[in-house]
ZAMARGU-4260 file (C-alpha; in steps of 0.2 Angstrom, whole numbers, plus 5000, padded with zeros to 4 digits):
<rodrens>
0) 4889/4928/5120 | 4898/4919/5106 | 4908/4930/5095 | 4904/4930/5077 | 4918/4923/5066
5) 4927/4931/5052 | 4940/4924/5041 | 4952/4936/5032 | 4960/4929/5017 | 4973/4944/5014
10) 4989/4937/5006 | 5001/4948/5016 | 5001/4947/5035 | 5013/4951/5050 | 5028/4950/5049
15) 5028/4954/5030 | 5033/4972/5025 | 5019/4975/5012 | 5008/4991/5017 | 4992/4981/5016
20) 5000/4967/5027 | 5003/4980/5041 | 4986/4988/5040 | 4977/4972/5040 | 4988/4966/5054
25) 4983/4981/5064 | 4965/4980/5060 | 4963/4961/5066 | 4972/4965/5081 | 4961/4979/5085
30) 4946/4968/5081 | 4950/4952/5091 | 4941/4957/5105 | 4924/4960/5095 | 4926/4945/5083
35) 4933/4928/5082 | 4948/4930/5068 | 4955/4919/5057 | 4968/4924/5045 | 4974/4915/5029
40) 4990/4923/5022 | 5006/4918/5013 | 5022/4913/5022 | 5031/4929/5023 | 5041/4934/5007
45) 5037/4952/5002 | 5055/4957/5003 | 5062/4941/4996 | 5062/4931/5012 | 5062/4911/5010
50) 5049/4901/5019 | 5057/4891/5033 | 5045/4877/5034 | 5040/4863/5022 | 5021/4862/5027
55) 5009/4867/5015 | 4999/4874/5029 | 5006/4880/5045 | 4995/4885/5060 | 5001/4899/5071
60) 4993/4912/5083 | 4996/4931/5084 | 4988/4936/5102 | 4970/4929/5100 | 4971/4929/5081
65) 4973/4912/5072 | 4984/4913/5056 | 4986/4899/5043 | 5001/4901/5033 | 5002/4895/5015
70) 5019/4889/5008 | 5020/4896/4991 | 5034/4896/4977 | 5046/4909/4978 | 5042/4924/4966
75) 5053/4934/4955 | 5044/4950/4953 | 5052/4955/4936 | 5045/4938/4929 | 5027/4937/4923
80) 5026/4918/4923 | 5034/4918/4941 | 5021/4931/4947 | 5006/4920/4939 | 5013/4905/4946
85) 5013/4913/4964 | 4996/4920/4962 | 4988/4904/4955 | 4996/4893/4968 | 4990/4906/4982
90) 4971/4906/4974 | 4970/4887/4975 | 4978/4885/4992 | 4969/4899/5000 | 4952/4892/4993
95) 4957/4875/5001 | 4961/4883/5017 | 4946/4892/5018 | 4935/4878/5013 | 4943/4868/5028
100) 4938/4882/5040 | 4921/4878/5050 | 4907/4890/5056 | 4913/4905/5046 | 4900/4920/5048
105) 4909/4932/5036 | 4924/4930/5023 | 4935/4947/5021 | 4945/4947/5007 | 4956/4961/4998
110) 4959/4964/4980 | 4976/4955/4981 | 4981/4945/4971 | 4972/4956/4957 | 4954/4950/4953
115) 4956/4932/4961 | 4957/4940/4979 | 4938/4945/4977 | 4934/4929/4968 | 4940/4919/4983
120) 4927/4928/4994 | 4913/4925/4981 | 4917/4907/4980 | 4919/4906/4999 | 4902/4914/5001
125) 4892/4900/4992 | 4902/4886/4999 | 4902/4892/5017 | 4885/4901/5016 | 4893/4916/5024
130) 4893/4935/5021 | 4908/4943/5011 | 4916/4960/5013 | 4927/4964/4999 | 4940/4978/5003
135) 4947/4985/4986 | 4964/4993/4990 | 4967/4994/4970 | 4955/4991/4956 | 4961/4978/4944
140) 4962/4976/4930 | 4961/4996/4928 | 4979/4997/4937 | 4987/4985/4925 | 4980/4994/4911
145) 4988/5010/4917 | 5004/5002/4914 | 5000/4992/4899 | 5004/4975/4909 | 4997/4966/4894
150) 4989/4971/4876 | 4977/4958/4876 | 4961/4966/4878 | 4951/4949/4880 | 4961/4947/4897
155) 4955/4964/4903 | 4937/4963/4898 | 4935/4945/4906 | 4945/4950/4922 | 4935/4967/4923
160) 4918/4956/4923 | 4924/4943/4935 | 4929/4958/4948 | 4913/4966/4945 | 4904/4949/4950
165) 4914/4949/4966 | 4908/4966/4969 | 4890/4962/4965 | 4889/4947/4976 | 4899/4955/4990
170) 4888/4961/5006 | 4899/4976/5006 | 4912/4984/4996 | 4925/4995/5006 | 4936/5006/4995
175) 4950/5017/5003 | 4947/5034/4994 | 4932/5045/4988 | 4940/5044/4971 | 4939/5024/4971
180) 4921/5026/4976 | 4917/5036/4959 | 4927/5021/4949 | 4916/5009/4957 | 4900/5018/4951
185) 4907/5021/4934 | 4910/5003/4933 | 4891/4999/4935 | 4886/5014/4925 | 4878/5022/4940
190) 4865/5008/4941 | 4863/4994/4953 | 4879/5000/4961 | 4885/4987/4975 | 4883/4993/4994
195) 4899/5001/4997 | 4908/5013/5010 | 4924/5023/5009 | 4937/5020/5025 | 4953/5028/5022
200) 4970/5018/5026 | 4980/5025/5040 | 4996/5025/5049 | 4998/5022/5069 | 5001/5041/5073
205) 5006/5036/5090 | 5021/5026/5084 | 5026/5038/5070 | 5029/5055/5077 | 5039/5070/5069
210) 5057/5069/5075 | 5072/5081/5074 | 5086/5076/5062 | 5096/5077/5079 | 5087/5062/5087
215) 5100/5048/5090 | 5091/5035/5080 | 5089/5046/5065 | 5107/5052/5067 | 5113/5033/5067
220) 5103/5030/5051 | 5111/5045/5043 | 5128/5040/5049 | 5126/5021/5044 | 5121/5026/5027
225) 5133/5041/5024 | 5119/5054/5022 | 5125/5066/5036 | 5123/5084/5031 | 5112/5081/5015
230) 5097/5088/5010 | 5087/5070/5008 | 5073/5067/4995 | 5067/5050/5000 | 5055/5038/4993
235) 5050/5023/5005 | 5039/5008/5000 | 5036/4997/4985 | 5047/5000/4969 | 5035/4992/4958
240) 5026/4993/4942 | 5012/5006/4946 | 5023/5022/4950 | 5034/5026/4935 | 5050/5026/4946
245) 5060/5018/4931 | 5057/5035/4922 | 5057/5046/4937 | 5074/5041/4942 | 5080/5050/4926
250) 5078/5067/4934 | 5092/5063/4947 | 5104/5065/4933 | 5100/5084/4933 | 5106/5084/4951
255) 5121/5075/4949 | 5133/5089/4954 | 5124/5095/4970 | 5135/5087/4983 | 5123/5091/4997
260) 5108/5083/4990 | 5104/5065/4991 | 5090/5054/4984 | 5086/5039/4994 | 5075/5025/4988
265) 5070/5012/5002 | 5061/4995/4998 | 5061/4982/4984 | 5052/4979/4968 | 5050/4974/4950
270) 5059/4991/4943 | 5073/4992/4957 | 5086/4984/4945 | 5082/4994/4930 | 5084/5010/4942
275) 5100/5005/4949 | 5107/5002/4931 | 5103/5019/4927 | 5112/5026/4940 | 5127/5015/4938
280) 5128/5019/4920 | 5126/5038/4922 | 5138/5037/4937 | 5127/5047/4949 | 5134/5046/4965
285) 5120/5054/4976 | 5106/5041/4973 | 5106/5028/4986 | 5096/5012/4987 | 5092/5004/5003
290) 5083/4989/5009 | 5066/4988/5017 | 5069/4995/5036 | 5062/4985/5050 | 5045/4991/5056
295) 5051/4997/5072 | 5062/5008/5063 | 5052/5016/5050 | 5048/5030/5062 | 5066/5034/5062
300) 5070/5032/5043 | 5055/5042/5038 | 5061/5057/5049 | 5078/5056/5040 | 5071/5064/5024
305) 5068/5083/5021 | 5055/5079/5008 | 5045/5064/5004 | 5040/5058/4986 | 5023/5051/4985
310) 5020/5045/4967 | 5008/5036/4955 | 5009/5032/4937 | 4997/5041/4925 | 4979/5033/4925
315) 4979/5028/4943 | 4968/5041/4949 | 4952/5033/4956 | 4961/5015/4954 | 4973/5015/4969
320) 4979/5027/4984 | 4997/5027/4989 | 4995/5022/5008 | 5014/5028/5012 | 5006/5045/5012
325) 4998/5044/5030 | 5016/5038/5036 | 5024/5053/5028 | 5010/5064/5035 | 5012/5057/5053
330) 5032/5060/5052 | 5028/5079/5049 | 5037/5079/5033 | 5034/5089/5016 | 5028/5080/5001
335) 5032/5081/4983 | 5017/5073/4976 | 5018/5066/4958 | 4999/5063/4957 | 4984/5066/4946
340) 4973/5081/4949 | 4957/5075/4959 | 4966/5059/4966 | 4963/5055/4983 | 4982/5058/4988
345) 4983/5075/4978 | 4967/5080/4987 | 4975/5076/5003 | 4991/5086/5000 | 4980/5101/4994
350) 4967/5101/5009 | 4982/5100/5021 | 4995/5112/5012 | 5008/5099/5016 | 5018/5100/4999
355) 5017/5102/4981 | 5009/5091/4967 | 5014/5090/4949 | 5006/5078/4935 | 5013/5061/4932
360) 5027/5062/4918 | 5029/5080/4918 | 5048/5077/4924 | 5054/5095/4920 | 5041/5101/4933
365) 5047/5088/4945 | 5065/5095/4943 | 5057/5114/4945 | 5050/5108/4961 | 5064/5098/4969
370) 5074/5114/4966 | 5060/5124/4974 | 5060/5114/4989 | 5079/5112/4990 | 5080/5132/4991
375) 5066/5133/5003 | 5071/5141/5020 | 5071/5128/5034 | 5056/5136/5044 | 5045/5136/5028
380) 5050/5118/5024 | 5046/5112/5042 | 5029/5121/5042 | 5024/5112/5027 | 5028/5095/5035
385) 5019/5101/5051 | 5003/5105/5041 | 5002/5087/5036 | 5003/5081/5054 | 4990/5093/5060
390) 4978/5087/5047 | 4981/5069/5050 | 4977/5072/5069 | 4961/5081/5065 | 4954/5069/5051
395) 4964/5054/5049 | 4967/5046/5064 | 4969/5027/5065 | 4956/5025/5078 | 4943/5034/5065
400) 4947/5022/5051 | 4947/5005/5063 | 4930/5011/5072 | 4922/5013/5054 | 4928/4995/5050
405) 4921/4989/5066 | 4904/4997/5063 | 4904/4992/5045 | 4908/4973/5050 | 4895/4972/5065
410) 4881/4980/5052 | 4885/4967/5039 | 4885/4953/5051 | 4868/4959/5058 | 4859/4959/5042
</rodrens>
């Protein structure tokens, strides 16, 4: 029997470092035996890599998954003009690549780039006479509004109408948290709410396991970065606009004299230069900035930390879920959450008892809880972390989420 064809238009895909790219790569590889899968994605560039090709479209394969790579202008994440140029280039070329695809039964899009990701699926649904599955990882323009990305209300209103149109015309909206389901309902004022399902993001719990700091690879990471014998508070992920990291970095000045404590920020993003400037200006020697770690090494770098920061900006509740939380829980590490009450990540920490949570922008409480975790006896700290791993094993396994995707896609294609 011929497999149904799904075209994923997802911007980031292997070997990109973006968390959504890694998740969607795993999803496509797991579904390749159920469906005929084509992926339309940008050339890798999330961490600043340069495209190695001059072709506008380049076809490749990852196992049985056909991948069409789009060559795009290099993006400067600190420049709005550069971001817009990149986004609109992707939008136009992704639509063209999708139009060229034949016999498409379903189009799967995500909410990246903001608003336009869903619009690609809406346009494609009518051009290809196919189904559209819209996976919302982040609600926009609500996310941009939370950080005052622009003051032009007319732009927000238009963007919201366009994204609501994409939701309405989709055959299924997939959101990644229960709080996001509530946001979708509020958007439509609880009337004619589009058909939707909640499917949590995940990490590969067989790859990321709790490791002792004495593990040879963890030790090598500590040695290479001059972090031996330090109590490490780590942030690993996108150092972007939606996390308030440009202000959160200021709490490190309070711990300037703590010689056995280190703050480690791993990743790239728009606010990283600002954070680095603050640290240099204040001469804070126990703050370290590292580049993204190779995917196969993340299981060791995550385990080098004593505590992980999982943060979101105020106003992000119900708009986005920081997917880094799943990797931290898999590594069995305690979490200091800077998250709004009632948000998906806050509820995960509370339900699993794997850490402590403070409200965004409450910097004094952040300092207080860093001191609390720093002073906690080792066994209690380890127990907090293992609580998270136990909860993940019981409720958040990768297989559970991927099976939900498989069943949802099959249901949509049946109807």
